[in-house]
Backbone as a printed PyTorch tensor [residue, N CA C, xyz], in Angstrom:
tensor([[[  7.5520,  35.5040,  -5.9560],
         [  6.3610,  36.3450,  -5.9430],
         [  5.9440,  36.5590,  -4.4790]],

        [[  5.6740,  37.7870,  -4.1160],
         [  5.3110,  38.1070,  -2.7350],
         [  3.8430,  37.7640,  -2.4640]],

        [[  3.5030,  37.7390,  -1.1940],
         [  2.1240,  37.4900,  -0.7740],
         [  1.1770,  38.5060,  -1.4040]],

        [[  1.5420,  39.7750,  -1.3820],
         [  0.6810,  40.8150,  -1.9330],
         [  0.5450,  40.6620,  -3.4420]],

        [[  1.6400,  40.3840,  -4.1270],
         [  1.5700,  40.2600,  -5.5870],
         [  0.7540,  39.0350,  -5.9920]],

        [[  0.8890,  37.9320,  -5.2750],
         [  0.1000,  36.7410,  -5.5970],
         [ -1.3790,  36.9940,  -5.2970]],

        [[ -1.6550,  37.6740,  -4.1990],
         [ -3.0410,  38.0000,  -3.8450],
         [ -3.6360,  38.9390,  -4.8890]],

        [[ -2.8600,  39.9180,  -5.3130],
         [ -3.3270,  40.8720,  -6.3270],
         [ -3.6050,  40.1520,  -7.6440]],

        [[ -2.7260,  39.2460,  -8.0250],
         [ -2.9090,  38.4870,  -9.2720],
         [ -4.2040,  37.6760,  -9.2290]],

        [[ -4.4560,  36.9980,  -8.1090],
         [ -5.6860,  36.1940,  -7.9770],
         [ -6.9190,  37.0910,  -7.9580]],

        [[ -6.8210,  38.2210,  -7.2880],
         [ -7.9430,  39.1580,  -7.2460],
         [ -8.2850,  39.6410,  -8.6490]],

        [[ -7.2750,  39.9710,  -9.4240],
         [ -7.4970,  40.4290, -10.7980],
         [ -8.1580,  39.3360, -11.6320]],

        [[ -7.7310,  38.0830, -11.4390],
         [ -8.3490,  36.9720, -12.1640],
         [ -9.8240,  36.8150, -11.8000]],

        [[-10.1700,  37.2280, -10.5890],
         [-11.5580,  37.1350, -10.1290],
         [-12.3340,  38.4260, -10.3960]],

        [[-11.6640,  39.4130, -11.0130],
         [-12.3150,  40.6760, -11.3410],
         [-12.4840,  41.5950, -10.1460]],

        [[-11.5760,  41.4840,  -9.1790],
         [-11.6650,  42.2840,  -7.9550],
         [-10.4380,  43.1630,  -7.7870]],

        [[-10.6370,  44.3410,  -7.2370],
         [ -9.5040,  45.1550,  -6.8110],
         [ -9.1130,  44.6900,  -5.4130]],

        [[ -7.9350,  45.0690,  -4.9560],
         [ -7.5290,  44.6820,  -3.5960],
         [ -8.4380,  45.3210,  -2.5440]],

        [[ -8.9160,  46.5260,  -2.8130],
         [ -9.8310,  47.1860,  -1.8710],
         [-11.1530,  46.4280,  -1.7850]],

        [[-11.6810,  46.0040,  -2.9340],
         [-12.9350,  45.2520,  -2.9480],
         [-12.7410,  43.8970,  -2.2790]],

        [[-11.6270,  43.2450,  -2.5720],
         [-11.3160,  41.9590,  -1.9470],
         [-11.2660,  42.0970,  -0.4320]],

        [[-10.5680,  43.1120,   0.0420],
         [-10.4680,  43.3370,   1.4830],
         [-11.8510,  43.5400,   2.0870]],

        [[-12.6760,  44.3180,   1.4330],
         [-14.0280,  44.5740,   1.9210],
         [-14.8420,  43.2880,   1.9720]],

        [[-14.7780,  42.4620,   0.9220],
         [-15.5180,  41.2020,   0.8900],
         [-15.0410,  40.2530,   1.9920]],

        [[-13.7770,  40.3670,   2.3630],
         [-13.2120,  39.5240,   3.4130],
         [-13.4610,  40.0980,   4.8090]],

        [[-14.0650,  41.2830,   4.8680],
         [-14.3480,  41.9020,   6.1590],
         [-13.1490,  42.6020,   6.7680]],

        [[-12.2160,  43.0120,   5.9230],
         [-11.0120,  43.6950,   6.3940],
         [-11.0800,  45.1800,   6.0520]],

        [[-10.1750,  45.9330,   6.6350],
         [-10.0670,  47.3570,   6.3090],
         [ -9.6910,  47.4870,   4.8340]],

        [[-10.1280,  48.5650,   4.2190],
         [ -9.9780,  48.7670,   2.7760],
         [ -8.5390,  48.5980,   2.2720]],

        [[ -7.5750,  49.0850,   3.0170],
         [ -6.1740,  49.0270,   2.5840],
         [ -5.3530,  47.9620,   3.3040]],

        [[ -6.0100,  47.0380,   3.9890],
         [ -5.3010,  46.0430,   4.7990],
         [ -4.3200,  45.2020,   3.9880]],

        [[ -4.7410,  44.7480,   2.8150],
         [ -3.8940,  43.8490,   2.0250],
         [ -2.6360,  44.5740,   1.5470]],

        [[ -2.7480,  45.8600,   1.2230],
         [ -1.5780,  46.6190,   0.7840],
         [ -0.4880,  46.6380,   1.8640]],

        [[ -0.8870,  46.5730,   3.1190],
         [  0.0820,  46.6380,   4.2260],
         [  0.7790,  45.3070,   4.4820]],

        [[  0.3600,  44.2440,   3.7920],
         [  0.9660,  42.9250,   4.0140],
         [  2.4130,  42.8500,   3.5500]],

        [[  2.8550,  43.7770,   2.7170],
         [  4.2670,  43.7920,   2.3250],
         [  5.1550,  44.1780,   3.5060]],

        [[  4.6360,  45.0360,   4.3850],
         [  5.4180,  45.5090,   5.5290],
         [  5.1530,  44.7150,   6.7980]],

        [[  3.9330,  44.2250,   6.9500],
         [  3.5430,  43.4870,   8.1550],
         [  2.8390,  42.2010,   7.7550]],

        [[  3.2210,  41.0910,   8.3590],
         [  2.5620,  39.8330,   8.0650],
         [  1.1120,  39.8790,   8.5470]],

        [[  0.1820,  39.3470,   7.7570],
         [ -1.2260,  39.3790,   8.1700],
         [ -1.4980,  38.3660,   9.2710]],

        [[ -2.5450,  38.6100,  10.0330],
         [ -3.0060,  37.6230,  10.9950],
         [ -3.5010,  36.4210,  10.2080]],

        [[ -3.3330,  35.2380,  10.7560],
         [ -3.7260,  34.0250,  10.0340],
         [ -5.2080,  34.0300,   9.6800]],

        [[ -6.0510,  34.5500,  10.5860],
         [ -7.4900,  34.5550,  10.2960],
         [ -7.8240,  35.5150,   9.1430]],

        [[ -7.0650,  36.6040,   9.0140],
         [ -7.2910,  37.5260,   7.9000],
         [ -6.8350,  36.9210,   6.5770]],

        [[ -5.7240,  36.2080,   6.6090],
         [ -5.2490,  35.5190,   5.4210],
         [ -6.2600,  34.4570,   4.9920]],

        [[ -6.8360,  33.7360,   5.9540],
         [ -7.8490,  32.7160,   5.6570],
         [ -9.0840,  33.3430,   5.0160]],

        [[ -9.5150,  34.4900,   5.5330],
         [-10.6940,  35.1630,   4.9770],
         [-10.4700,  35.5420,   3.5190]],

        [[ -9.2970,  36.0770,   3.2210],
         [ -8.9730,  36.4690,   1.8470],
         [ -8.9000,  35.2280,   0.9540]],

        [[ -8.2550,  34.1740,   1.4340],
         [ -8.1610,  32.9350,   0.6620],
         [ -9.5490,  32.3730,   0.3730]],

        [[-10.4450,  32.4490,   1.3480],
         [-11.8130,  31.9580,   1.1450],
         [-12.5340,  32.7500,   0.0550]],

        [[-12.3840,  34.0700,   0.0670],
         [-13.0340,  34.8980,  -0.9560],
         [-12.4830,  34.5540,  -2.3350]],

        [[-11.1800,  34.2880,  -2.4130],
         [-10.5450,  33.9810,  -3.6920],
         [-10.6820,  32.5100,  -4.0890]],

        [[-11.1670,  31.6880,  -3.1790],
         [-11.3090,  30.2470,  -3.4070],
         [ -9.9590,  29.5910,  -3.7000]],

        [[ -8.9680,  29.9500,  -2.8950],
         [ -7.6480,  29.3340,  -2.9690],
         [ -7.2080,  29.0000,  -1.5500]],

        [[ -6.1440,  28.2130,  -1.4380],
         [ -5.6150,  27.8940,  -0.1120],
         [ -4.6950,  29.0040,   0.3700]],

        [[ -4.5220,  29.0690,   1.6820],
         [ -3.5730,  30.0420,   2.2350],
         [ -2.1590,  29.6920,   1.7850]],

        [[ -1.8520,  28.4070,   1.6460],
         [ -0.5280,  28.0010,   1.1770],
         [ -0.2580,  28.5170,  -0.2310]],

        [[ -1.2990,  28.5710,  -1.0650],
         [ -1.1150,  29.1160,  -2.4170],
         [ -0.7600,  30.6020,  -2.3330]],

        [[ -1.4960,  31.3570,  -1.5300],
         [ -1.2120,  32.7880,  -1.3970],
         [  0.1810,  33.0350,  -0.8360]],

        [[  0.6100,  32.1640,   0.0680],
         [  1.9300,  32.3230,   0.6760],
         [  3.0560,  31.8360,  -0.2300]],

        [[  2.7080,  31.2210,  -1.3650],
         [  3.7230,  30.7440,  -2.2930],
         [  4.3180,  29.4020,  -1.9190]],

        [[  3.6780,  28.6870,  -1.0110],
         [  4.1790,  27.3730,  -0.5880],
         [  3.8190,  26.2660,  -1.5680]],

        [[  2.8210,  26.5260,  -2.4140],
         [  2.3830,  25.5620,  -3.4210],
         [  1.8510,  26.3250,  -4.6220]],

        [[  1.8620,  25.6570,  -5.7560],
         [  1.2760,  26.2570,  -6.9550],
         [ -0.1140,  25.6960,  -7.2350]],

        [[ -0.5900,  24.8330,  -6.3520],
         [ -1.9450,  24.2950,  -6.4660],
         [ -2.8800,  25.2440,  -5.7200]],

        [[ -3.8000,  25.8520,  -6.4620],
         [ -4.6620,  26.8660,  -5.8660],
         [ -5.5170,  26.3500,  -4.7230]],

        [[ -6.0390,  25.1510,  -4.8480],
         [ -6.9320,  24.6060,  -3.8290],
         [ -6.3210,  23.3790,  -3.1640]],

        [[ -5.0530,  23.4190,  -2.9060],
         [ -4.3620,  22.2460,  -2.3820],
         [ -4.9660,  21.7190,  -1.0940]],

        [[ -5.4520,  22.6070,  -0.2390],
         [ -5.9560,  22.1510,   1.0530],
         [ -7.4120,  22.4990,   1.2890]],

        [[ -8.0870,  23.0480,   0.2940],
         [ -9.4700,  23.4350,   0.5140],
         [-10.3970,  22.6140,  -0.3570]],

        [[-11.5600,  22.3140,   0.1800],
         [-12.5970,  21.6180,  -0.5470],
         [-13.8350,  22.4830,  -0.4690]],

        [[-14.4000,  22.8120,  -1.6260],
         [-15.5870,  23.6450,  -1.6300],
         [-16.7940,  22.8070,  -1.2540]],

        [[-17.5790,  23.2890,  -0.3200],
         [-18.7710,  22.5860,   0.1020],
         [-19.9750,  23.4920,  -0.0580]],

        [[-21.1080,  22.8720,  -0.1790],
         [-22.3510,  23.6190,  -0.2680],
         [-22.9090,  23.7520,   1.1400]],

        [[-23.2360,  24.9690,   1.5130],
         [-23.7990,  25.2170,   2.8350],
         [-25.2850,  25.4730,   2.6810]],

        [[-26.0720,  24.7800,   3.4790],
         [-27.5130,  25.0010,   3.4620],
         [-27.9550,  25.4080,   4.8500]],

        [[-28.9740,  26.2240,   4.8900],
         [-29.5170,  26.6640,   6.1640],
         [-31.0330,  26.7290,   6.0450]],

        [[-31.7060,  26.3590,   7.1000],
         [-33.1710,  26.4120,   7.1430],
         [-33.5650,  27.7140,   7.8360]],

        [[-34.3600,  28.5400,   7.1520],
         [-34.7140,  29.8330,   7.7400],
         [-35.6150,  29.6790,   8.9580]],

        [[-36.1800,  28.4850,   9.1700],
         [-36.9960,  28.2620,  10.3610],
         [-36.1580,  27.9020,  11.5810]],

        [[-34.8490,  27.7720,  11.3980],
         [-33.9420,  27.4630,  12.5010],
         [-33.7170,  28.7380,  13.3090]],

        [[-34.2090,  28.7550,  14.5400],
         [-34.0920,  29.9450,  15.3880],
         [-32.6560,  30.2770,  15.7610]],

        [[-31.7570,  29.3010,  15.6300],
         [-30.3630,  29.5350,  15.9790],
         [-29.5170,  29.8790,  14.7580]],

        [[-30.1680,  30.0920,  13.6210],
         [-29.4600,  30.4360,  12.3920],
         [-28.8050,  31.8050,  12.5380]],

        [[-27.5100,  31.8450,  12.3170],
         [-26.7690,  33.1010,  12.3520],
         [-26.4010,  33.4640,  10.9240]],

        [[-26.6400,  34.6890,  10.5500],
         [-26.2980,  35.1540,   9.2100],
         [-25.1280,  36.1150,   9.2890]],

        [[-24.3170,  36.0790,   8.2360],
         [-23.2440,  37.0670,   8.1330],
         [-23.1780,  37.5220,   6.6890]],

        [[-22.6510,  38.7230,   6.5010],
         [-22.4860,  39.2850,   5.1760],
         [-21.1510,  40.0060,   5.1460]],

        [[-20.3140,  39.6520,   4.1790],
         [-18.9710,  40.2210,   4.0430],
         [-18.1840,  40.1180,   5.3460]],

        [[-18.3300,  38.9740,   6.0050],
         [-17.5660,  38.7070,   7.2210],
         [-18.0910,  39.3660,   8.4790]],

        [[-19.2300,  40.0390,   8.4030],
         [-19.7890,  40.7150,   9.5750],
         [-21.1480,  40.1090,   9.9010]],

        [[-21.4410,  39.9650,  11.1910],
         [-22.7200,  39.4080,  11.6130],
         [-23.8710,  40.3200,  11.2220]],

        [[-24.9740,  39.6960,  10.8050],
         [-26.2010,  40.4260,  10.5020],
         [-26.9620,  40.5910,  11.8130]],

        [[-27.4490,  41.7850,  12.0990],
         [-28.1680,  42.0250,  13.3520],
         [-29.4580,  41.2170,  13.3690]],

        [[-29.9740,  40.9150,  14.5600],
         [-31.2310,  40.1660,  14.6440],
         [-32.3730,  40.8520,  13.8950]],

        [[-32.4030,  42.1740,  13.9100],
         [-33.4670,  42.8970,  13.2070],
         [-33.3890,  42.6620,  11.7050]],

        [[-32.1780,  42.7620,  11.1360],
         [-32.0070,  42.5210,   9.7060],
         [-32.2650,  41.0480,   9.3740]],

        [[-31.8390,  40.1500,  10.2490],
         [-32.0890,  38.7200,  10.0490],
         [-33.5820,  38.4800,   9.9210]],

        [[-34.3690,  39.0390,  10.8370],
         [-35.8220,  38.8630,  10.8030],
         [-36.4180,  39.4540,   9.5240]],

        [[-35.9050,  40.6030,   9.0890],
         [-36.4000,  41.2240,   7.8610],
         [-36.0750,  40.3600,   6.6420]],

        [[-34.8720,  39.8120,   6.5970],
         [-34.4710,  38.9410,   5.4830],
         [-35.3540,  37.7030,   5.4320]],

        [[-35.5840,  37.0970,   6.5850],
         [-36.4300,  35.9040,   6.6460],
         [-37.8540,  36.2360,   6.2230]],

        [[-38.3620,  37.3910,   6.6280],
         [-39.7120,  37.7990,   6.2260],
         [-39.8070,  37.9430,   4.7080]],

        [[-38.7930,  38.5220,   4.1040],
         [-38.7690,  38.6600,   2.6430],
         [-38.7400,  37.2840,   1.9830]],

        [[-37.8920,  36.3980,   2.4860],
         [-37.7960,  35.0590,   1.9080],
         [-39.1260,  34.3060,   2.0010]],

        [[-39.8480,  34.5270,   3.0710],
         [-41.1270,  33.8360,   3.2420],
         [-42.1960,  34.3360,   2.2680]],

        [[-42.0360,  35.5340,   1.7360],
         [-43.0200,  36.0600,   0.7860],
         [-42.7470,  35.5900,  -0.6410]],

        [[-41.5960,  35.0010,  -0.8720],
         [-41.2390,  34.5530,  -2.2170],
         [-42.0050,  33.2870,  -2.5680]],

        [[-42.5180,  33.2030,  -3.7900],
         [-43.2440,  31.9960,  -4.1950],
         [-42.2760,  30.8320,  -4.3800]],

        [[-42.7860,  29.6270,  -4.1670],
         [-41.9730,  28.4400,  -4.3990],
         [-41.7670,  28.2560,  -5.8970]],

        [[-40.5840,  27.7900,  -6.2730],
         [-40.2610,  27.6100,  -7.6930],
         [-39.6840,  26.2200,  -7.9170]],

        [[-39.9070,  25.6880,  -9.1270],
         [-39.2990,  24.4070,  -9.4650],
         [-37.8830,  24.6280,  -9.9660]],

        [[-37.2020,  23.5540, -10.3920],
         [-35.7990,  23.6520, -10.7900],
         [-35.5670,  24.5430, -12.0050]],

        [[-36.6230,  24.7900, -12.7960],
         [-36.5070,  25.6560, -13.9680],
         [-36.8700,  27.1020, -13.6660]],

        [[-37.2250,  27.3830, -12.4210],
         [-37.5660,  28.7520, -12.0330],
         [-39.0370,  29.0890, -12.1710]],

        [[-39.8440,  28.1010, -12.5190],
         [-41.2850,  28.3440, -12.6720],
         [-41.9790,  28.3320, -11.3100]],

        [[-42.9390,  29.2530, -11.1220],
         [-43.6680,  29.3070,  -9.8620],
         [-44.5370,  28.0520,  -9.7390]],

        [[-44.4580,  27.4380,  -8.5600],
         [-45.2370,  26.2160,  -8.2970],
         [-46.5900,  26.5820,  -7.7340]]])
């Protein structure tokens, strides 16, 4: 199975087209289709693997274990951290949008674990 076919299979299992997957990974819309002719940059392969929640070795066909080398972790960030950098679909959020997002978050009421307003 080729890199593109394995990537396409995983994307389909996740309900994504290759174009949508590429976009979520911050790549050009047709980038993954070109992997049959040109090997991808390692950082681009990593981005796609991260979106699919599989290892790069799985996509490359080196293992049949989807998460052989990756461990999913929970990332937390404090919006009061002035050095907090935000990104969306692999692209940095501008400082203006960051400030707007934080302002919106600050207007949200506090909720308990069941979603009830505190």
